[in-house]
N, C-alpha and C positions, 0 to 999 in steps of 0.2 A: 408522864407529862403529855399532854394532848398540845397538838400543834395545828394550826390554820395553814391551809395552802399558801396565804400570802406571807405567814410568818416565816415557814420554810424558805420562801423565794428570798425573803429578807436576810435571813441568818447565812444562806448560802453566798450572796452577793456582798455582803457586809464582810464577811470570813474571808472572801477572795480578795475584794480591793483592798483590804487593811495590810493583807498578808503582801500583795503585789506592792502597796506603798512602801512597806518595811523593805520589803526586796530591793527595790528601786534604792532605798536609803543605803542599805548594807554595800549594793554594788557600786556606787560611787554617784548617784543621782542621775541627772538626764544622760551622762556617758552611757549609762547602762543601757537605757534604749537603743543608743547610736550602735553599740556593739554587742547585740543579742548574741550570746554563746551560751556554753555550758556553765559557765562560772554565775549567770545569771539565774540561770534554772537551780543551780544548787543554793544560791542565794533565797530564790521563792521558796523552796522546800523549807528551810532553816526557818525563814519568816512564818512560814504557814505553822509549823511544828512550835513555835516559840510564841510570837507575837498573835497570830492567828487562833491558835488555839486556847491562849491565855485570854482573849477576848470571848471567844465564843462560851467558854466554860464558864467565865466570869457572869455572862447575861442569862446562861442557861440556870445558875445554881440562885439568882433573884427568881427566876421563874419557877424553880421548883421549891423553893421555901414559900412562896407566894400561893401556888396550888395545894402545897400542903395544908394552908389555913383555909383551904375552901374558896380561894380567890379566884379570879381571872387573870391571867397574865399572858400578855402577848409582846413579843419583841417587834420593833418596828426601827428599821434603818432610817439613818438621817442622810439621804443620798447627797444633797448639797454640800455636807462635812466629809463624805466620803471622799468626793470629787477633789474638794480642796485639799484633803490628805493626799490624793496621790499627786496633784498639781504641785505642793509644796514640798513633796520627796523628791523632786527632781532638784531642788535647789538646796538640799542637803539638810531637811528639818521636817518634822511632821507635827502636826495639830489632829490628834486623834479623838473625835467624838462620833463613832459610827453609828449610834443609835442607842435604843434602851428599853427595856422591859415596861410596858404600861399596865397598871394593876387597878382592878376594879372589880366590882360584882359582890360588894358587902362593907361590912364596917373596918377601917383599918384605923387601929390607934396606935399610939407612940411604941409601944412592945413591939406589936406585929410589924410596923413599918421600921423600926431600928434592926430588927433580927434580918428583914428581908434586905434591907440595904446592906447590912454586915456581911452578907452571904459571898457578895461579889470579891470585895477585897479580901477576906479571908481565903476564898479559892484561889487568887492569885498568890497568896502568901504560900498558902501550901505548894502550889505548883513553881514557886520559886525554890522553895527548901528541896523539893525533888530535883529540880535542875542542879541544884548547887550539891546535891548527893552523886548525881550522875558524874558531874564535873571532877568531885573530888575522887571517884573509882577509875574514870576514864583517863586517859592521856591528855594533858593540858595541851598538846599541841597537835591531837587529831581533831578529825572532824567532829567526832563525836562530843570530846571535851570542850571545843570551841563553841559548838552549837548549844550544849549545857550552859555554857558561861553567858551566851546571849540569851538564852531563855530565864536564866538566874536574873540578870539585869533588868529585862523589860518586865518580868513578872513583879519583881520587888517594886519597879518604878509604877506601874500601874496599880498596884495596892496603894502604895503611898499618894499619889495623884488622885486617886478617887476618894480619898480620905480627907480631902480639903473641905473645910466647913461652910461652904457656900453652895447655892443652888447653881447647878443640877448635879453636884457631885453625890456622892453616896454619903459623904463624911457628916453633911449637916444634918440628915436624918439620925445616924448613928451617935450623934453629939446630942440630939435632943433627946434620946430615948436614954443612953447610958454615958455619963462621962468617963467611969473607970475602962469600960471595953473601949470607948474611943481612945482613949489615952494609950492603953494597951497595943491597940492596933496600929495607931500612928507610930509608936516607939520600935515595935517589931519589923514594921513595912520599912520605915527609916533606915533603921538600922542594917536591915537585910540590903537596902539600895546602896549605902555607905560603904559595906563591904564588898559590893560588887566592883568597887572602884581599885580594890586592892588584890584581888585574884586575877 
């Protein structure tokens, strides 16, 4: 994959800010910033390895599939939404829309657009299953097990959330391409997220 200097910058800052927002959320909102301690650092590491990695790989798979079709694809961060995510995390919730991969440089039909769009949620589904397997192998009470549990929940949620069939989510383009793939992806993503409530 090819990356521009601006794209590298945007991926770096978007990954850090979204991880920081989730770390604040995990650590208890605005109180986390008042009492900066080792617990918050642990929360940031967990947030980066679960939410941050999930977000970055989601966007990079959009880019990879688009470039495999010979198209130009570059990630751009939505800085106003990143700052809002950070602000909202202080009050115990997150609205995460850190950015998107913009595609051009050639003809994009429904087939290509659908597969490019599906690549992101499918990546989160694969990650959620990997985290689930780690959770099942690791001790449920240990930091590895608990981190894997968080990664499982977040990535299954990211997959399900991105399959909402309205713009600008991936789901609208997947649905326009193939209704069967859309339905299967939604069933798996939602099923995994519901399962995360019971483990």
